N, C-alpha and C positions, 0 to 999 in steps of 0.2 A: 694360368701361369705359364710362360714361355721360358725357356732355359736356352744356353748357348749364348749367342752374340746379341740377344735382345736384353732390355733393361726393364726390370720390374719397377714401377714407379706409378704414382698418381698422376694421371693426365694421358695423354696419347702419344704413342710412338709413331714417328714418321720414318719409314724405311728409306724414301728417297732423299730426304733431307735429315742428316743425323742430329735431330733435336728431340727434346721432350717438352711439350707445351700444355698449358692449361691456364684457363683465365685467373685461376687463384694464385698461380706461380709464375715467376718470371721464366722466361725460356732458358732452358739448360742446353748447352753445346756438349756434343759428345765427341771426344778426339778420336784419332785413328785407332787407338787400342780399345775404344768403347767406354773409356772413364769420361764422368761427367765434370764439365767445367762451366761455371756461370757465364752468361754472356755480359761482358762489362760494357757500361756505356762509355761513350767517348767523353772527353773533358776539354775544356777551352784553356788555352795557354795564353796569357797576357805577359808581354814583356814590359817591364817597368825600369824606366831610366830614374835612378834615385836622385839625380842632380834636379829634378822638377820638384815643385811642391807636391801636396797631398794630391794623390792619384786615386780615383775611385775606379777599382777593377770591375765591380758590378754593382749596381744600384738596387739589386733584389737579393733575397736570402739565397744562400749558397753553400756548398760544403767546400772547404779548403783541403785539397788533396796534397799538394806538395809545394815547396820552394825550391828553386834551383838558382844558385848564384852564377851569373854568367862572366861578370867582370867584378874583381875584388872590390869590396865596399870600403870606403874611405874611413877616417878615424870618427865616424859618426855612427850611432844607432839608427835602425830603420824600424818603425812601429807599424804592426799589422793590426788593423782595428776593425771592430765590428760597430758601425756607427761611432760613438765617441769612446767606446770602451777598448782599451789596448789588449788584444789578446796573446800577441807574440812580440818580442823584441829581439830583432837580430842584431848581434854584437857588431861593434866596429871591427873593421879590419877581416871581415869573414872572407875566407880564401875562395876564389874562383873555383868552380866544380864542386862545391858543397850542395849537397842534396837533403833537404829536410822533410821527412814523411809526416804529414800533419794528420794521418789517420782519420781522414774525412770530417774534420773538425767542422761544426755546424756554427755558420754565421748568421743569426736570425734577421739581421736588417741589410747589411750589404758587406762588401769587403774593400777596405781602404788601406792605401800604403801612404805613411806619413813619415818621410824621411826627414832629417835635420835640413834646414835651409843650405848649409854648406856641404851636404853630402854628395858623393860621387859614386858610381857603380852601376850595375844592371842586374835585375833579378827577374826570374820568370816565375809567375803564379800560376798553379795548375789548379783549376776549380771546376765545379760542376753546379750549375742551377738548381734549385730545389723546385 
């Protein structure tokens, strides 16, 4: 067991690259103070114009991370669906700048945005493929 600036953990400590890694665990980043931070995967951001009909964000299973409203939504709701099942309903007239944390909600088939035919506004969908 080493003490001081070393980290005691399962896996290997790489002194030249501040990480701990092991095939059974994801890579863990060490910040400048030596604290562990998990390495986050990047996500995909899809901009959706709600004046279009149903938009398929991804055709495969995915995690929904967040939704951001770029442009205020009109007086119509916007449905966020997993195949034909509505999972989230964005209320009408949702303000620009609104951020919704979706806590990595699992969509087992796909992610679809189904706005009303008369809807206007723009949202950004943050998601990660499974």
